[in-house]
Backbone bond lengths (Angstrom), bond angles and torsions (degrees), N, CA, C in turn:
res aa  C-N    CA-C-N  psi(-1)  N-CA   C-N-CA  omega(-1)  CA-C   N-CA-C  phi
1 M - - - 1.440 - - 1.525 107.86 -
2 M 1.308 117.46 126.96 1.454 121.03 179.30 1.517 109.65 -91.33
3 G 1.317 116.16 144.28 1.451 121.72 176.92 1.516 111.05 -98.93
4 R 1.291 116.56 170.57 1.457 122.97 177.04 1.525 107.23 -120.68
5 T 1.323 116.29 148.28 1.458 120.65 176.20 1.512 108.06 -126.30
6 S 1.318 117.35 133.35 1.454 122.15 -179.87 1.519 108.92 -146.99
7 D 1.307 116.57 138.70 1.452 120.85 175.28 1.526 107.56 -63.33
8 V 1.322 116.87 144.91 1.462 120.89 -177.59 1.523 111.32 -65.83
9 G 1.321 117.37 -23.59 1.464 121.29 -179.81 1.514 112.72 -71.26
10 K 1.304 115.73 -164.31 1.464 122.05 -176.86 1.524 111.07 -60.93
11 V 1.323 116.21 132.00 1.464 122.05 -178.24 1.523 110.14 -87.55
12 N 1.310 117.63 -54.98 1.464 122.23 177.35 1.523 108.85 -161.24
13 E 1.308 116.23 -174.41 1.469 119.74 -174.87 1.520 113.99 -68.01
14 T 1.336 118.58 -22.65 1.463 119.76 -176.94 1.525 112.72 -95.80
15 Q 1.329 117.90 -13.66 1.457 120.83 -179.85 1.516 108.80 -121.25
16 K 1.305 116.34 127.31 1.456 121.65 -174.81 1.520 111.98 -60.84
17 D 1.307 117.25 -46.15 1.456 121.00 -178.81 1.517 109.70 -165.75
18 S 1.309 116.25 -179.21 1.460 120.26 -177.40 1.522 112.88 -68.08
19 F 1.327 117.89 -25.19 1.458 119.80 176.67 1.524 109.45 -64.55
20 E 1.331 116.56 -41.19 1.463 120.56 176.72 1.529 109.89 -67.68
21 L 1.329 117.10 -40.91 1.462 120.96 177.81 1.531 110.36 -58.75
22 L 1.329 117.16 -43.25 1.457 120.92 179.09 1.523 110.91 -61.47
23 Q 1.328 117.31 -43.00 1.462 120.63 177.98 1.525 110.92 -59.89
24 R 1.334 117.03 -41.03 1.463 120.72 179.19 1.526 111.00 -66.61
25 L 1.326 117.30 -40.97 1.465 120.43 177.95 1.524 111.17 -63.78
26 R 1.326 116.81 -41.71 1.465 120.97 -179.43 1.524 111.58 -67.54
27 A 1.329 118.23 -23.20 1.462 121.82 -179.93 1.529 112.24 -80.49
28 L 1.340 117.36 -12.56 1.468 120.47 179.88 1.521 110.20 -71.30
29 P 1.337 117.15 148.19 1.468 119.71 178.28 1.526 111.29 -67.37
30 G 1.320 116.04 152.06 1.460 120.90 178.72 1.520 111.50 95.98
31 S 1.297 114.43 -179.97 1.460 120.53 -179.05 1.520 109.81 -81.96
32 P 1.330 117.97 117.65 1.460 119.89 -177.27 1.530 112.23 -71.75
33 A 1.311 115.51 144.11 1.461 121.61 176.31 1.528 109.39 -73.49
34 P 1.317 117.12 155.57 1.469 118.74 175.40 1.524 110.15 -63.56
35 V 1.317 116.85 139.99 1.460 122.50 -179.86 1.521 107.82 -117.45
36 T 1.317 116.24 130.58 1.455 122.53 -176.95 1.519 110.26 -107.47
37 A 1.312 116.47 132.69 1.457 121.69 174.20 1.519 108.66 -90.35
38 M 1.335 115.86 141.56 1.457 121.28 176.89 1.522 106.84 -133.62
39 S 1.330 116.64 125.46 1.454 119.42 -178.89 1.524 110.06 -147.13
40 G 1.316 115.02 167.91 1.453 121.19 177.08 1.517 111.96 -95.05
41 V 1.309 117.16 3.55 1.461 121.94 -178.70 1.525 108.42 -120.39
42 G 1.312 116.30 135.20 1.457 119.35 -179.31 1.508 112.55 -126.97
43 S 1.339 116.42 33.96 1.458 119.19 179.82 1.524 109.74 -65.54
44 E 1.313 116.20 155.35 1.466 120.64 178.75 1.524 111.08 -57.54
45 V 1.328 116.59 -38.17 1.463 120.76 -179.13 1.527 109.96 -64.56
46 E 1.343 117.57 -47.93 1.456 119.76 -178.81 1.522 111.24 -64.78
47 V 1.316 117.64 -43.17 1.468 121.04 179.96 1.528 109.78 -61.64
48 A 1.335 117.61 -39.91 1.468 120.96 177.96 1.527 111.07 -65.47
49 E 1.353 117.42 -41.39 1.466 120.91 178.36 1.531 110.89 -63.19
50 I 1.319 115.70 -41.15 1.463 120.75 179.57 1.528 110.11 -62.76
51 A 1.317 116.86 -46.63 1.465 120.94 -179.62 1.526 111.16 -63.82
52 S 1.330 117.09 -44.79 1.462 119.77 -177.36 1.530 111.85 -69.78
53 A 1.330 117.50 -23.92 1.461 120.58 178.16 1.526 112.00 -74.32
54 G 1.341 117.03 -17.12 1.455 119.74 177.10 1.521 115.49 106.00
55 F 1.334 117.14 9.27 1.460 119.15 175.90 1.522 108.63 -67.01
56 A 1.332 116.32 144.61 1.467 121.58 -179.27 1.518 111.30 -70.46
57 A 1.330 116.88 -31.63 1.468 121.03 -177.41 1.516 109.33 -163.00
58 H 1.321 115.10 167.61 1.461 122.08 176.24 1.518 108.09 -127.93
59 L 1.336 116.70 123.59 1.453 122.11 174.51 1.520 107.66 -110.40
60 M 1.329 116.41 130.95 1.458 120.33 -178.21 1.517 110.14 -97.04
61 K 1.343 115.62 130.83 1.462 121.68 179.68 1.531 109.97 -77.83
62 P 1.305 117.90 149.95 1.459 126.60 -5.29 1.524 110.28 -74.38
63 V 1.311 116.11 139.70 1.463 121.69 -178.11 1.526 108.50 -101.96
64 Q 1.318 116.10 128.53 1.458 121.61 178.20 1.532 109.40 -67.85
65 A 1.325 116.29 141.87 1.465 121.09 -179.27 1.531 111.45 -56.57
66 G 1.324 117.70 -39.87 1.463 120.61 179.59 1.514 112.48 -63.11
67 L 1.331 117.08 -36.28 1.464 120.73 178.30 1.519 110.42 -67.50
68 I 1.328 116.77 -40.31 1.464 119.40 178.42 1.526 110.08 -62.87
69 G 1.332 116.79 -44.04 1.460 120.18 178.71 1.516 112.17 -60.94
70 A 1.337 116.19 -44.47 1.465 120.37 178.99 1.528 110.59 -64.37
71 Y 1.327 116.88 -39.15 1.464 120.91 179.77 1.531 110.45 -64.62
72 I 1.329 116.74 -44.60 1.464 120.17 179.80 1.523 110.48 -59.33
73 Q 1.323 116.37 -38.29 1.463 119.64 178.27 1.529 110.83 -63.74
74 T 1.344 118.48 -35.60 1.461 120.51 -179.34 1.531 111.05 -68.00
75 L 1.342 117.70 -26.71 1.461 119.70 -179.51 1.522 111.31 -61.34
76 G 1.314 116.40 -38.05 1.460 119.92 178.89 1.518 113.32 -69.19
77 R 1.328 116.07 -23.06 1.462 120.39 179.22 1.530 112.59 -94.16
78 G 1.329 116.50 -5.27 1.460 120.18 178.21 1.511 114.17 76.73
79 T 1.349 118.27 20.24 1.449 121.04 178.22 1.510 109.97 -103.87
80 K 1.324 116.49 158.54 1.451 122.38 -179.45 1.522 109.95 -108.12
81 T 1.308 114.73 155.14 1.453 122.17 171.24 1.515 107.29 -138.52
82 G 1.310 118.11 158.63 1.461 117.82 -177.96 1.458 113.94 -137.36
């Protein structure tokens, strides 16, 4: 199962933000892929909002390339990282 990664901020002109994008992905038929939030803010409030919205994990920018690689590997095993 492949995951998707999107910055928590504005995605494009037709989607308000990644929270809306996640809702649209979850509304699609079939088993949804894990969706990862990526942001430059790691406040407790934002991390809680991300978790409650249903994101599989939160990666805080700047993200090291090695961490991204390790995270992608966890997606295939069905484990989460934050």
